All heavy atoms as TSV, in Angstrom:
chain	resi	resn	atom	element	x	y	z
A	1	MET	N	N	10.740	91.025	24.432
A	1	MET	CA	C	11.786	90.905	25.403
A	1	MET	C	C	12.205	89.468	25.539
A	1	MET	O	O	11.363	88.564	25.709
A	1	MET	CB	C	11.375	91.505	26.742
A	1	MET	CG	C	12.424	91.415	27.790
A	1	MET	SD	S	11.847	92.229	29.288
A	1	MET	CE	C	13.314	92.418	30.141
A	2	GLY	N	N	13.463	89.170	25.555
A	2	GLY	CA	C	13.912	87.789	25.697
A	2	GLY	C	C	14.234	87.427	27.126
A	2	GLY	O	O	14.113	88.211	28.052
A	3	PHE	N	N	14.492	86.152	27.279
A	3	PHE	CA	C	14.756	85.607	28.618
A	3	PHE	C	C	16.149	85.989	29.117
A	3	PHE	O	O	16.283	86.327	30.339
A	3	PHE	CB	C	14.620	84.077	28.536
A	3	PHE	CG	C	14.979	83.399	29.819
A	3	PHE	CD1	C	14.084	83.362	30.869
A	3	PHE	CD2	C	16.149	82.729	29.944
A	3	PHE	CE1	C	14.367	82.685	32.034
A	3	PHE	CE2	C	16.495	82.034	31.118
A	3	PHE	CZ	C	15.602	82.055	32.169
A	4	ILE	N	N	17.153	85.954	28.229
A	4	ILE	CA	C	18.512	86.205	28.657
A	4	ILE	C	C	18.673	87.663	29.105
A	4	ILE	O	O	18.341	88.583	28.333
A	4	ILE	CB	C	19.499	85.859	27.580
A	4	ILE	CG1	C	19.447	84.340	27.320
A	4	ILE	CG2	C	20.905	86.276	27.934
A	4	ILE	CD1	C	20.243	83.817	26.144
A	5	GLY	N	N	19.149	87.880	30.289
A	5	GLY	CA	C	19.391	89.218	30.827
A	5	GLY	C	C	18.129	89.820	31.424
A	5	GLY	O	O	18.224	90.920	31.943
A	6	SER	N	N	17.044	89.144	31.444
A	6	SER	CA	C	15.796	89.671	31.969
A	6	SER	C	C	15.718	89.511	33.506
A	6	SER	O	O	16.486	88.732	34.050
A	6	SER	CB	C	14.607	88.992	31.316
A	6	SER	OG	O	14.458	87.656	31.752
A	7	ASP	N	N	14.841	90.203	34.115
A	7	ASP	CA	C	14.610	90.025	35.559
A	7	ASP	C	C	14.108	88.606	35.828
A	7	ASP	O	O	14.504	88.018	36.875
A	7	ASP	CB	C	13.612	91.014	36.085
A	7	ASP	CG	C	14.130	92.443	36.126
A	7	ASP	OD1	O	15.336	92.618	36.134
A	7	ASP	OD2	O	13.275	93.419	36.131
A	8	PHE	N	N	13.384	88.014	34.909
A	8	PHE	CA	C	12.892	86.632	35.100
A	8	PHE	C	C	14.073	85.702	35.132
A	8	PHE	O	O	14.112	84.778	35.922
A	8	PHE	CB	C	11.916	86.288	33.948
A	8	PHE	CG	C	11.375	84.907	34.088
A	8	PHE	CD1	C	10.397	84.575	35.090
A	8	PHE	CD2	C	11.808	83.858	33.284
A	8	PHE	CE1	C	9.904	83.330	35.234
A	8	PHE	CE2	C	11.344	82.573	33.458
A	8	PHE	CZ	C	10.318	82.300	34.419
A	9	GLU	N	N	15.029	85.893	34.257
A	9	GLU	CA	C	16.242	85.027	34.259
A	9	GLU	C	C	17.011	85.147	35.577
A	9	GLU	O	O	17.428	84.161	36.176
A	9	GLU	CB	C	17.205	85.323	33.121
A	9	GLU	CG	C	18.463	84.434	33.161
A	9	GLU	CD	C	19.587	84.870	32.268
A	9	GLU	OE1	O	19.653	86.068	31.881
A	9	GLU	OE2	O	20.405	84.024	31.950
A	10	LYS	N	N	17.172	86.361	36.056
A	10	LYS	CA	C	17.861	86.609	37.338
A	10	LYS	C	C	17.133	85.909	38.491
A	10	LYS	O	O	17.764	85.300	39.380
A	10	LYS	CB	C	17.983	88.076	37.593
A	10	LYS	CG	C	18.923	88.738	36.606
A	10	LYS	CD	C	18.954	90.279	36.754
A	10	LYS	CE	C	19.744	90.967	35.657
A	10	LYS	NZ	N	19.485	92.333	35.567
A	11	GLN	N	N	15.820	85.977	38.468
A	11	GLN	CA	C	15.012	85.338	39.491
A	11	GLN	C	C	15.185	83.799	39.396
A	11	GLN	O	O	15.284	83.104	40.400
A	11	GLN	CB	C	13.517	85.723	39.402
A	11	GLN	CG	C	12.702	85.083	40.421
A	11	GLN	CD	C	11.243	85.471	40.319
A	11	GLN	OE1	O	10.832	86.160	39.338
A	11	GLN	NE2	N	10.433	85.031	41.232
A	12	ALA	N	N	15.145	83.283	38.158
A	12	ALA	CA	C	15.269	81.809	37.982
A	12	ALA	C	C	16.642	81.313	38.431
A	12	ALA	O	O	16.753	80.304	39.095
A	12	ALA	CB	C	15.104	81.482	36.491
A	13	VAL	N	N	17.694	82.095	38.134
A	13	VAL	CA	C	19.042	81.707	38.595
A	13	VAL	C	C	19.101	81.762	40.120
A	13	VAL	O	O	19.714	80.839	40.740
A	13	VAL	CB	C	20.057	82.608	37.942
A	13	VAL	CG1	C	21.446	82.440	38.574
A	13	VAL	CG2	C	20.184	82.302	36.435
A	14	ALA	N	N	18.530	82.764	40.717
A	14	ALA	CA	C	18.556	82.928	42.162
A	14	ALA	C	C	17.844	81.701	42.863
A	14	ALA	O	O	18.214	81.372	43.965
A	14	ALA	CB	C	17.974	84.219	42.541
A	15	ASN	N	N	16.829	81.177	42.170
A	15	ASN	CA	C	16.086	80.099	42.770
A	15	ASN	C	C	16.587	78.690	42.427
A	15	ASN	O	O	16.011	77.679	42.835
A	15	ASN	CB	C	14.605	80.191	42.326
A	15	ASN	CG	C	13.898	81.363	42.981
A	15	ASN	OD1	O	14.183	81.727	44.101
A	15	ASN	ND2	N	13.036	81.978	42.226
A	16	THR	N	N	17.690	78.606	41.685
A	16	THR	CA	C	18.275	77.356	41.252
A	16	THR	C	C	19.526	77.074	42.144
A	16	THR	O	O	20.445	77.892	42.152
A	16	THR	CB	C	18.676	77.398	39.776
A	16	THR	OG1	O	17.536	77.755	39.049
A	16	THR	CG2	C	19.203	76.114	39.348
A	17	PRO	N	N	19.568	75.950	42.859
A	17	PRO	CA	C	20.683	75.656	43.660
A	17	PRO	C	C	22.047	75.637	42.931
A	17	PRO	O	O	23.057	75.966	43.520
A	17	PRO	CB	C	20.370	74.223	44.201
A	17	PRO	CG	C	18.895	74.139	44.196
A	17	PRO	CD	C	18.506	74.938	42.994
A	18	ILE	N	N	22.056	75.262	41.669
A	18	ILE	CA	C	23.246	75.263	40.886
A	18	ILE	C	C	23.708	76.654	40.519
A	18	ILE	O	O	24.886	76.883	40.258
A	18	ILE	CB	C	23.087	74.350	39.630
A	18	ILE	CG1	C	23.102	72.909	40.104
A	18	ILE	CG2	C	24.200	74.629	38.606
A	18	ILE	CD1	C	22.914	71.933	38.918
A	19	GLY	N	N	22.809	77.598	40.569
A	19	GLY	CA	C	23.172	78.978	40.265
A	19	GLY	C	C	23.303	79.370	38.834
A	19	GLY	O	O	23.988	80.383	38.524
A	20	ARG	N	N	22.636	78.670	37.959
A	20	ARG	CA	C	22.632	78.999	36.522
A	20	ARG	C	C	21.455	78.313	35.846
A	20	ARG	O	O	20.868	77.362	36.381
A	20	ARG	CB	C	23.942	78.538	35.871
A	20	ARG	CG	C	24.160	77.065	35.778
A	20	ARG	CD	C	25.436	76.685	35.025
A	20	ARG	NE	N	25.650	75.274	34.983
A	20	ARG	CZ	C	25.112	74.427	34.141
A	20	ARG	NH1	N	24.301	74.930	33.169
A	20	ARG	NH2	N	25.423	73.147	34.089
A	21	VAL	N	N	21.088	78.820	34.687
A	21	VAL	CA	C	20.050	78.149	33.876
A	21	VAL	C	C	20.682	77.029	33.129
A	21	VAL	O	O	21.898	76.964	32.874
A	21	VAL	CB	C	19.355	79.157	32.974
A	21	VAL	CG1	C	18.616	80.218	33.737
A	21	VAL	CG2	C	20.346	79.816	31.979
A	22	GLY	N	N	19.816	76.078	32.711
A	22	GLY	CA	C	20.272	74.958	32.017
A	22	GLY	C	C	20.717	75.279	30.594
A	22	GLY	O	O	20.198	76.278	29.965
A	23	GLN	N	N	21.615	74.494	30.051
A	23	GLN	CA	C	22.151	74.677	28.678
A	23	GLN	C	C	21.734	73.428	27.857
A	23	GLN	O	O	21.549	72.320	28.407
A	23	GLN	CB	C	23.683	74.874	28.716
A	23	GLN	CG	C	24.137	76.030	29.500
A	23	GLN	CD	C	23.647	77.364	28.874
A	23	GLN	OE1	O	23.768	77.579	27.680
A	23	GLN	NE2	N	23.065	78.201	29.709
A	24	PRO	N	N	21.671	73.534	26.547
A	24	PRO	CA	C	21.386	72.331	25.732
A	24	PRO	C	C	22.312	71.199	26.000
A	24	PRO	O	O	21.889	70.025	26.000
A	24	PRO	CB	C	21.573	72.857	24.331
A	24	PRO	CG	C	21.268	74.338	24.400
A	24	PRO	CD	C	21.793	74.733	25.743
A	25	THR	N	N	23.569	71.447	26.337
A	25	THR	CA	C	24.493	70.347	26.634
A	25	THR	C	C	24.133	69.595	27.875
A	25	THR	O	O	24.467	68.405	28.010
A	25	THR	CB	C	25.965	70.834	26.724
A	25	THR	OG1	O	26.035	71.818	27.696
A	25	THR	CG2	C	26.468	71.338	25.387
A	26	ASP	N	N	23.492	70.243	28.852
A	26	ASP	CA	C	23.048	69.543	30.017
A	26	ASP	C	C	21.994	68.480	29.739
A	26	ASP	O	O	22.092	67.375	30.255
A	26	ASP	CB	C	22.375	70.559	31.034
A	26	ASP	CG	C	23.373	71.676	31.512
A	26	ASP	OD1	O	24.568	71.271	31.723
A	26	ASP	OD2	O	22.945	72.786	31.651
A	27	ILE	N	N	21.098	68.812	28.828
A	27	ILE	CA	C	20.111	67.775	28.350
A	27	ILE	C	C	20.781	66.736	27.487
A	27	ILE	O	O	20.474	65.547	27.631
A	27	ILE	CB	C	18.962	68.439	27.650
A	27	ILE	CG1	C	18.311	69.568	28.519
A	27	ILE	CG2	C	17.902	67.457	27.184
A	27	ILE	CD1	C	17.774	69.118	29.827
A	28	ALA	N	N	21.643	67.166	26.581
A	28	ALA	CA	C	22.272	66.262	25.643
A	28	ALA	C	C	23.071	65.165	26.344
A	28	ALA	O	O	23.062	63.993	25.891
A	28	ALA	CB	C	23.158	67.055	24.695
A	29	LYS	N	N	23.790	65.540	27.403
A	29	LYS	CA	C	24.610	64.569	28.128
A	29	LYS	C	C	23.695	63.411	28.696
A	29	LYS	O	O	24.069	62.239	28.644
A	29	LYS	CB	C	25.378	65.189	29.237
A	29	LYS	CG	C	26.504	66.078	28.670
A	29	LYS	CD	C	27.182	66.833	29.806
A	29	LYS	CE	C	28.198	67.795	29.274
A	29	LYS	NZ	N	28.818	68.589	30.321
A	30	VAL	N	N	22.554	63.766	29.190
A	30	VAL	CA	C	21.665	62.758	29.722
A	30	VAL	C	C	21.059	61.943	28.632
A	30	VAL	O	O	20.951	60.690	28.748
A	30	VAL	CB	C	20.518	63.412	30.586
A	30	VAL	CG1	C	19.503	62.382	31.040
A	30	VAL	CG2	C	21.089	64.165	31.730
A	31	ALA	N	N	20.641	62.588	27.501
A	31	ALA	CA	C	20.103	61.833	26.399
A	31	ALA	C	C	21.153	60.845	25.796
A	31	ALA	O	O	20.768	59.667	25.518
A	31	ALA	CB	C	19.673	62.824	25.286
A	32	VAL	N	N	22.415	61.218	25.701
A	32	VAL	CA	C	23.439	60.344	25.162
A	32	VAL	C	C	23.638	59.172	26.141
A	32	VAL	O	O	23.760	58.037	25.739
A	32	VAL	CB	C	24.759	61.124	24.942
A	32	VAL	CG1	C	25.896	60.183	24.667
A	32	VAL	CG2	C	24.605	62.115	23.802
A	33	PHE	N	N	23.646	59.464	27.412
A	33	PHE	CA	C	23.800	58.414	28.366
A	33	PHE	C	C	22.648	57.392	28.284
A	33	PHE	O	O	22.877	56.177	28.302
A	33	PHE	CB	C	23.834	58.977	29.826
A	33	PHE	CG	C	23.675	57.939	30.874
A	33	PHE	CD1	C	24.714	57.006	31.172
A	33	PHE	CD2	C	22.512	57.828	31.628
A	33	PHE	CE1	C	24.573	56.027	32.088
A	33	PHE	CE2	C	22.349	56.852	32.592
A	33	PHE	CZ	C	23.411	55.928	32.796
A	34	LEU	N	N	21.404	57.926	28.203
A	34	LEU	CA	C	20.225	57.028	28.148
A	34	LEU	C	C	20.250	56.174	26.853
A	34	LEU	O	O	19.736	55.101	26.788
A	34	LEU	CB	C	18.959	57.770	28.317
A	34	LEU	CG	C	18.734	58.363	29.704
A	34	LEU	CD1	C	17.531	59.310	29.687
A	34	LEU	CD2	C	18.558	57.257	30.709
A	35	ALA	N	N	20.835	56.730	25.762
A	35	ALA	CA	C	20.885	55.964	24.536
A	35	ALA	C	C	22.082	55.023	24.477
A	35	ALA	O	O	22.156	54.181	23.572
A	35	ALA	CB	C	20.984	56.977	23.327
A	36	SER	N	N	22.916	55.048	25.515
A	36	SER	CA	C	24.128	54.200	25.452
A	36	SER	C	C	23.875	52.894	26.227
A	36	SER	O	O	22.901	52.737	26.940
A	36	SER	CB	C	25.279	54.941	26.128
A	36	SER	OG	O	25.147	54.984	27.561
A	37	ASP	N	N	24.837	51.978	26.014
A	37	ASP	CA	C	24.796	50.708	26.723
A	37	ASP	C	C	24.958	50.863	28.254
A	37	ASP	O	O	24.553	50.027	29.015
A	37	ASP	CB	C	25.847	49.734	26.201
A	37	ASP	CG	C	25.503	49.171	24.843
A	37	ASP	OD1	O	24.296	49.205	24.492
A	37	ASP	OD2	O	26.406	48.796	24.146
A	38	ASP	N	N	25.560	52.017	28.639
A	38	ASP	CA	C	25.819	52.234	30.119
A	38	ASP	C	C	24.483	52.359	30.852
A	38	ASP	O	O	24.457	52.165	32.076
A	38	ASP	CB	C	26.594	53.508	30.294
A	38	ASP	CG	C	28.032	53.374	29.864
A	38	ASP	OD1	O	28.527	52.243	29.847
A	38	ASP	OD2	O	28.646	54.386	29.570
A	39	SER	N	N	23.415	52.694	30.190
A	39	SER	CA	C	22.049	52.800	30.870
A	39	SER	C	C	21.231	51.589	30.722
A	39	SER	O	O	20.038	51.646	31.097
A	39	SER	CB	C	21.375	54.015	30.314
A	39	SER	OG	O	20.955	53.761	28.981
A	40	SER	N	N	21.762	50.513	30.289
A	40	SER	CA	C	20.926	49.299	30.004
A	40	SER	C	C	20.298	48.718	31.219
A	40	SER	O	O	19.327	47.994	31.082
A	40	SER	CB	C	21.786	48.263	29.313
A	40	SER	OG	O	22.820	47.797	30.165
A	41	TRP	N	N	20.799	49.014	32.389
A	41	TRP	CA	C	20.161	48.470	33.627
A	41	TRP	C	C	19.076	49.369	34.186
A	41	TRP	O	O	18.343	49.035	35.106
A	41	TRP	CB	C	21.276	48.268	34.677
A	41	TRP	CG	C	20.866	47.444	35.870
A	41	TRP	CD1	C	20.662	47.897	37.142
A	41	TRP	CD2	C	20.525	46.036	35.913
A	41	TRP	NE1	N	20.262	46.926	37.961
A	41	TRP	CE2	C	20.191	45.701	37.197
A	41	TRP	CE3	C	20.472	45.058	34.973
A	41	TRP	CZ2	C	19.765	44.463	37.574
A	41	TRP	CZ3	C	20.102	43.802	35.353
A	41	TRP	CH2	C	19.762	43.508	36.651
A	42	ILE	N	N	18.921	50.571	33.586
A	42	ILE	CA	C	17.906	51.506	34.032
A	42	ILE	C	C	16.596	51.232	33.248
A	42	ILE	O	O	16.546	51.226	32.055
A	42	ILE	CB	C	18.350	52.957	33.776
A	42	ILE	CG1	C	19.620	53.237	34.559
A	42	ILE	CG2	C	17.234	53.947	34.114
A	42	ILE	CD1	C	20.229	54.635	34.258
A	43	THR	N	N	15.564	50.941	34.018
A	43	THR	CA	C	14.259	50.712	33.387
A	43	THR	C	C	13.175	51.393	34.237
A	43	THR	O	O	13.222	51.421	35.453
A	43	THR	CB	C	13.882	49.230	33.319
A	43	THR	OG1	O	13.878	48.627	34.637
A	43	THR	CG2	C	14.890	48.447	32.479
A	44	GLY	N	N	12.151	51.946	33.541
A	44	GLY	CA	C	11.004	52.535	34.263
A	44	GLY	C	C	11.318	53.634	35.210
A	44	GLY	O	O	10.642	53.713	36.239
A	45	GLU	N	N	12.292	54.491	34.939
A	45	GLU	CA	C	12.601	55.576	35.854
A	45	GLU	C	C	12.256	56.923	35.213
A	45	GLU	O	O	12.298	57.075	34.012
A	45	GLU	CB	C	14.096	55.501	36.182
A	45	GLU	CG	C	14.498	54.322	36.987
A	45	GLU	CD	C	13.871	54.219	38.282
A	45	GLU	OE1	O	13.649	55.242	38.967
A	45	GLU	OE2	O	13.587	53.070	38.720
A	46	SER	N	N	12.023	57.867	36.056
A	46	SER	CA	C	11.904	59.264	35.657
A	46	SER	C	C	13.172	59.980	36.051
A	46	SER	O	O	13.540	59.990	37.236
A	46	SER	CB	C	10.709	59.991	36.302
A	46	SER	OG	O	9.490	59.355	35.912
A	47	ILE	N	N	13.884	60.595	35.088
A	47	ILE	CA	C	15.112	61.259	35.383
A	47	ILE	C	C	14.859	62.746	35.151
A	47	ILE	O	O	14.559	63.183	34.053
A	47	ILE	CB	C	16.266	60.773	34.502
A	47	ILE	CG1	C	16.470	59.268	34.769
A	47	ILE	CG2	C	17.465	61.563	34.748
A	47	ILE	CD1	C	17.473	58.568	33.914
A	48	SER	N	N	15.013	63.488	36.226
A	48	SER	CA	C	14.807	64.944	36.161
A	48	SER	C	C	16.146	65.643	35.897
A	48	SER	O	O	17.043	65.533	36.719
A	48	SER	CB	C	14.179	65.413	37.495
A	48	SER	OG	O	14.113	66.839	37.524
A	49	VAL	N	N	16.208	66.342	34.793
A	49	VAL	CA	C	17.391	67.098	34.474
A	49	VAL	C	C	16.999	68.600	34.705
A	49	VAL	O	O	16.614	69.314	33.843
A	49	VAL	CB	C	17.801	66.853	33.030
A	49	VAL	CG1	C	19.131	67.624	32.687
A	49	VAL	CG2	C	17.942	65.404	32.675
A	50	SER	N	N	17.038	68.934	35.925
A	50	SER	CA	C	16.457	70.229	36.368
A	50	SER	C	C	17.463	71.144	37.150
A	50	SER	O	O	17.009	72.158	37.667
A	50	SER	CB	C	15.250	69.954	37.257
A	50	SER	OG	O	15.671	69.300	38.481
A	51	GLY	N	N	18.646	70.775	37.255
A	51	GLY	CA	C	19.607	71.582	38.051
A	51	GLY	C	C	19.169	71.752	39.516
A	51	GLY	O	O	19.457	72.698	40.125
A	52	SER	N	N	18.512	70.701	40.054
A	52	SER	CA	C	18.111	70.670	41.406
A	52	SER	C	C	16.838	71.514	41.670
A	52	SER	O	O	16.423	71.605	42.816
A	52	SER	CB	C	19.177	71.050	42.418
A	52	SER	OG	O	20.297	70.173	42.264
A	53	LEU	N	N	16.331	72.107	40.694
A	53	LEU	CA	C	15.093	72.927	40.796
A	53	LEU	C	C	13.860	71.962	40.897
A	53	LEU	O	O	13.752	71.093	40.074
A	53	LEU	CB	C	14.897	73.855	39.615
A	53	LEU	CG	C	13.792	74.901	39.692
A	53	LEU	CD1	C	14.057	75.854	40.887
A	53	LEU	CD2	C	13.737	75.675	38.410
A	54	LYS	N	N	13.079	72.153	41.905
A	54	LYS	CA	C	11.932	71.235	42.044
A	54	LYS	C	C	10.671	71.933	41.714
A	54	LYS	O	O	10.414	73.080	41.795
A	54	LYS	CB	C	11.904	70.760	43.474
A	54	LYS	CG	C	13.132	69.979	43.764
A	54	LYS	CD	C	12.916	68.921	44.791
A	54	LYS	CE	C	14.257	68.241	45.025
A	54	LYS	NZ	N	14.301	66.906	45.133
């Protein structure tokens, strides 16, 4: 049984403030930002790409 359409997915979505599961593009956007010059002032930080899920 897969994750998509399962009761586990429905529960995960219900517990996520954004109301959806993460997509590969959600992670990719952060990775591209961190690899760019725009992030050059960021050092020694932990960045959580979690959709507000703690």
